[in-house]
C-alpha positions, -999 to 999 in steps of 0.1 A, spaced: -139 549 -81 -143 525 -107 -107 522 -130 -120 516 -168 -93 508 -196 -95 525 -228 -75 505 -252 -67 512 -287 -54 493 -314 -27 498 -344 -29 530 -365 -56 550 -337 -28 572 -325 -30 588 -363 -58 601 -355 -67 635 -372 -41 628 -399 -52 590 -411 -79 593 -436 -96 620 -419 -125 616 -442 -132 580 -425 -120 589 -388 -123 627 -390 -100 655 -377 -98 650 -340 -65 640 -331 -51 610 -306 -49 634 -280 -77 651 -283 -94 613 -284 -72 612 -248 -86 640 -232 -124 634 -246 -123 601 -227 -109 612 -193 -132 643 -192 -162 621 -200 -148 597 -173 -143 620 -144 -174 637 -152 -191 598 -149 -170 589 -115 -147 567 -138 -111 568 -136 -99 562 -174 -64 549 -185 -65 554 -222 -36 538 -238 -25 527 -280 -2 504 -290 5 492 -326 22 460 -308 0 428 -302 22 416 -272 14 451 -256 -23 451 -260 -25 413 -248 -4 424 -216 -30 452 -209 -61 428 -214 -45 402 -187 -41 431 -166 -78 445 -169 -87 408 -166 -68 405 -133 -80 432 -120 -117 428 -132 -119 462 -145 -140 468 -177 -127 477 -210 -135 502 -239 -113 488 -266 -115 498 -303 -93 469 -318 -84 485 -345 -75 462 -376 -69 434 -350 -112 431 -350 -109 414 -382 -87 384 -379 -69 385 -342 -78 355 -323 -54 360 -298 -69 393 -290 -108 378 -293 -91 353 -268 -77 376 -243 -111 399 -240 -127 367 -235 -109 365 -199 -124 400 -190 -145 397 -155 -162 430 -162 -178 447 -191 -162 450 -226 -175 476 -250 -161 473 -284 -158 509 -302 -149 516 -338 -152 554 -354 -163 542 -385 -190 521 -392 -171 487 -401 -205 478 -417 -206 506 -448 -164 495 -453 -150 471 -472 -164 431 -471 -135 421 -451 -143 450 -422 -179 435 -417 -171 411 -396 -152 415 -359 -140 385 -340 -139 401 -310 -178 414 -308 -187 378 -297 -168 385 -265 -179 418 -263 -206 430 -237 -219 454 -265 -207 472 -296 -206 506 -309 -198 518 -349 -199 545 -367 -211 569 -343 -175 586 -342 -154 595 -311 -188 597 -296 -188 563 -290 -163 566 -264 -187 588 -245 -214 565 -249 -196 532 -238 -181 551 -211 -218 561 -198 -225 525 -205 -197 512 -181 -201 535 -157 -244 525 -152 -232 486 -148 -203 499 -125 -217 522 -100 -194 540 -75 
């Protein structure tokens, strides 16, 4: 069974209470459950994590690179400026799907560019939490068994 890391960056632990007009009412606990259930249905072993600490995210990305595990990543605000996260993503040896709950291209100008996108296998933005389901489906199709 393929292990997939679903990694979430800063402020995503506040889902369901933070800017519900932008991010919706799904709680972070509900997002974890959604990812684990969707992954299980696809034959994936899904590990869901969230952190507001850059060093913790870097350690998780390094571990995924060492394991050659695929990653679904919502880098949150780090998307737009964090080159350390981008460089850690570039070390990944399997699929990296960047996910954004909101459409970053329809928001403030500073959110229109992601430094992570250039090293991602694909990007899903603006489809709400369903973007995670789609990302996991893609990973499963690229990592059978």
